[in-house]
C-alpha positions in Angstrom: 108.9 93.9 36.6 110.3 94.0 40.0 108.3 93.1 43.1 109.0 93.6 46.8 107.6 90.6 48.7 107.2 91.6 52.3 105.2 91.0 55.4 104.9 90.3 59.1 105.5 93.9 60.1 104.3 93.5 63.6 104.0 97.2 64.3 107.3 98.2 62.6 108.0 100.0 59.3 111.8 99.8 58.8 113.0 103.0 57.0 115.2 100.9 54.8 112.1 99.9 52.8 112.2 103.3 51.2 115.8 102.9 50.2 115.1 99.4 48.8 112.3 100.6 46.6 114.5 103.4 45.2 117.7 101.5 44.8 116.1 98.4 43.3 113.5 100.3 41.2 110.6 98.3 42.6 107.4 98.4 40.6 105.0 97.2 43.3 104.9 96.0 46.9 103.1 92.8 47.8 102.4 92.3 51.5 101.3 89.1 53.2 100.0 91.1 56.3 100.4 90.8 60.0 100.5 94.6 60.6 99.7 94.4 64.3 102.4 93.7 67.0 100.2 91.3 69.0 101.4 92.8 72.2 99.4 90.3 74.3 100.9 87.2 72.6 102.3 85.7 75.8 99.0 86.1 77.6 97.1 84.5 74.7 99.4 81.5 74.5 99.3 81.1 78.3 95.5 81.2 78.7 94.0 80.5 75.3 96.2 78.4 73.0 94.6 74.9 72.6 91.9 75.8 75.2 88.3 76.7 75.2 88.9 80.1 76.7 88.7 83.6 75.4 91.3 86.1 76.7 88.7 88.6 77.8 87.3 85.9 80.1 90.6 85.8 81.9 91.9 89.4 82.0 88.6 91.2 81.5 87.2 93.1 78.5 88.6 96.5 79.5 92.2 95.3 79.8 92.0 93.4 76.5 90.4 96.4 74.8 93.4 98.5 75.9 95.8 96.1 74.4 93.9 95.8 71.1 93.7 99.5 70.7 97.5 99.8 71.4 98.0 97.1 68.7 95.8 98.9 66.2 97.6 102.2 66.7 100.9 100.6 65.9 99.4 98.8 62.9 98.0 102.1 61.6 101.4 103.7 61.8 102.6 101.1 59.3 99.7 101.8 57.1 100.5 105.5 57.0 104.0 104.8 55.8 102.9 102.3 53.2 100.2 104.7 51.9 103.0 107.3 51.2 104.8 105.0 48.8 104.7 106.0 45.2 104.2 102.5 43.9 101.2 100.1 44.1 100.8 98.4 47.5 98.8 95.2 47.3 98.0 93.3 50.5 96.1 90.6 52.4 95.8 90.6 56.2 97.5 88.3 58.7 96.2 86.1 61.5 96.9 88.8 64.1 95.2 91.5 62.1 91.6 92.1 63.0 89.7 92.1 59.7 86.5 90.4 58.4 87.9 87.1 57.2 88.3 84.1 59.5 90.4 80.9 59.5 89.5 77.9 57.3 87.8 76.1 60.2 84.4 76.2 61.9 85.3 78.0 65.1 83.1 77.5 68.2 83.8 80.3 70.6 82.1 82.8 72.8 82.0 86.1 70.9 82.4 89.6 72.1 80.9 92.0 69.5 83.5 94.8 70.1 86.4 92.4 69.6 84.8 90.7 66.6 84.3 93.9 64.5 86.2 94.5 61.3 88.9 97.0 62.5 90.7 97.2 59.2 87.7 98.3 57.0 88.1 101.9 58.2 91.9 101.8 57.5 91.4 100.6 53.9 89.0 103.5 53.4 91.3 106.0 55.0 94.5 104.8 53.3 93.3 104.4 49.7 96.7 103.7 48.1 96.7 100.3 49.9 94.8 97.7 47.9 93.1 94.9 49.9 92.7 91.7 47.8 91.5 89.2 50.4 89.5 86.6 48.4 89.5 89.0 45.6 92.0 90.1 42.9 93.6 93.0 41.2 95.5 93.6 37.9 99.2 94.7 37.9 100.4 95.4 34.4 99.6 92.2 32.5 99.6 90.1 35.7 96.7 89.1 37.9 97.2 89.0 41.7 94.7 86.8 43.5 94.5 87.1 47.3 93.8 84.6 50.1 93.2 85.3 53.8 94.6 85.4 57.3 95.3 81.7 58.0 97.5 80.8 60.9 97.3 77.0 60.9 96.4 74.2 58.5 92.6 74.4 58.8 90.0 71.7 58.6 89.3 70.5 55.1 85.8 69.1 56.0 84.6 72.3 57.7 82.0 74.6 56.1 84.4 77.6 56.3 87.2 75.8 54.5 84.8 74.8 51.7 83.4 78.4 51.5 86.9 80.0 51.2 88.1 77.3 48.7 85.1 78.1 46.5 85.9 81.8 46.6 89.4 81.1 45.5 88.3 78.6 42.8 85.9 81.3 41.3 88.7 83.8 41.0 91.2 81.4 39.5 88.7 80.1 37.0 87.9 83.7 36.0 91.6 84.0 34.8 92.2 80.6 33.3 93.8 82.2 30.2 96.2 84.4 32.2 97.0 81.5 34.5 97.9 79.3 31.6 100.2 82.0 30.3 102.0 82.2 33.7 100.5 85.6 34.5 98.8 84.8 37.9 100.4 85.4 41.3 98.8 84.1 44.5 99.2 86.1 47.7 98.2 84.9 51.1 99.3 85.3 54.7 100.3 81.7 55.4 102.5 79.5 53.3 101.5 76.1 51.8 101.1 73.1 54.1 103.8 70.4 54.5 106.7 72.2 52.8 110.1 73.5 54.0 108.5 76.9 54.2 106.0 76.1 57.0 108.0 74.2 59.6 107.9 75.8 63.1 111.2 76.4 64.9 112.4 75.4 68.4 111.4 78.7 69.9 107.7 78.2 69.3 105.0 77.0 71.6 105.7 73.3 72.6 102.4 72.2 71.1 103.6 73.1 67.5 107.3 73.1 67.8 108.9 71.3 64.8 105.6 70.8 63.1 104.2 71.9 59.7 101.6 74.5 60.3 101.1 76.0 56.8 97.7 76.3 55.2 96.1 73.3 53.6 93.8 75.7 51.7 96.8 77.4 50.2 98.4 74.1 49.3 95.2 72.8 47.7 94.9 75.9 45.5 98.5 75.7 44.4 98.3 72.0 43.6 95.1 72.5 41.6 95.8 75.8 39.7 99.6 76.1 39.6 100.0 79.9 39.7 103.4 81.0 38.5 104.3 82.5 42.0 102.9 82.2 45.5 103.9 84.6 48.2 103.2 83.8 51.9 104.7 84.3 55.3 103.6 83.8 58.9 106.4 81.3 59.7 109.2 83.7 60.3 112.0 81.1 60.8 111.3 79.2 57.5 112.0 81.8 55.0 113.1 80.6 51.6 111.7 79.3 48.3 110.4 76.0 47.1 109.1 74.8 43.7 105.7 73.0 44.0 105.0 71.8 40.5 105.0 74.8 38.3 104.6 77.2 41.2 107.5 79.0 42.8 106.5 79.4 46.5 108.2 82.2 48.4 108.4 82.9 52.2 110.3 86.2 52.4 110.6 86.1 56.2 109.5 88.9 58.6 110.3 92.5 57.7 110.4 93.4 61.4 113.4 91.1 61.6 114.9 92.7 58.5 113.9 90.0 56.0 112.2 90.5 52.6 112.4 89.2 49.0 112.9 90.9 45.7 111.2 89.1 42.7 112.4 90.0 39.3 110.1 88.8 36.5 111.5 88.9 33.0 110.4 87.0 29.9 108.1 84.8 31.9 110.8 83.7 34.4 111.1 84.8 38.0 114.3 85.3 39.9 114.2 85.7 43.7 116.7 87.4 45.9 116.1 86.8 49.6 117.5 89.5 51.9 
């Protein structure tokens, strides 16, 4: 079985994806999310990162609404293209996507009901060939794909939300103990596991996190406890690569909007990865 591991589209669907699928005879596409461009990234980092401030409090709700709608239109264009593919498309959402799941931390923030709605629920209903497995699972041939969520930073292990999300993942992994023991479970999340060579932030990042490990502690906990045969994540564009964590082969394919992806060939219980 050949899988295309891909993610971090950020509003772009490179046409070469179609050629890759045909040339490599890909059986399924697994996406770690981040469909939206996050056009207002610089504003958010300037006014909100590490601060008790919401962007709409600074630039106003109307201006932020315009930017979010622009983001969503670009993300939907990616969805339209993925929906046309003639192979299974299995996905979770990323941290810039606006779905129903939150970070693994108890967030205290002033909410705006329009911004906090689940914008992706209508897209999953509209583009039915794209399978959402956030904190759920799906079957692919004789494999089980278990999905995580849109983590963008390590999370707080003592928070209620961390414990809630961990319990959801534990339930799904325990449901497929037999398949996992046979090396038939793949774990898909947006972020990569914490404190690995796959989660180190580069020199171009915000100075508060530059050079630090910002992978997900939740993802690392699940890998260390259940040892799925493969984990696919992303988020940290500059740290693409592979790393063996016990029995798990962890893969960060890089960002597709920068031309990076991974092809995973699984034969006789062994996985070979080609990073492009």
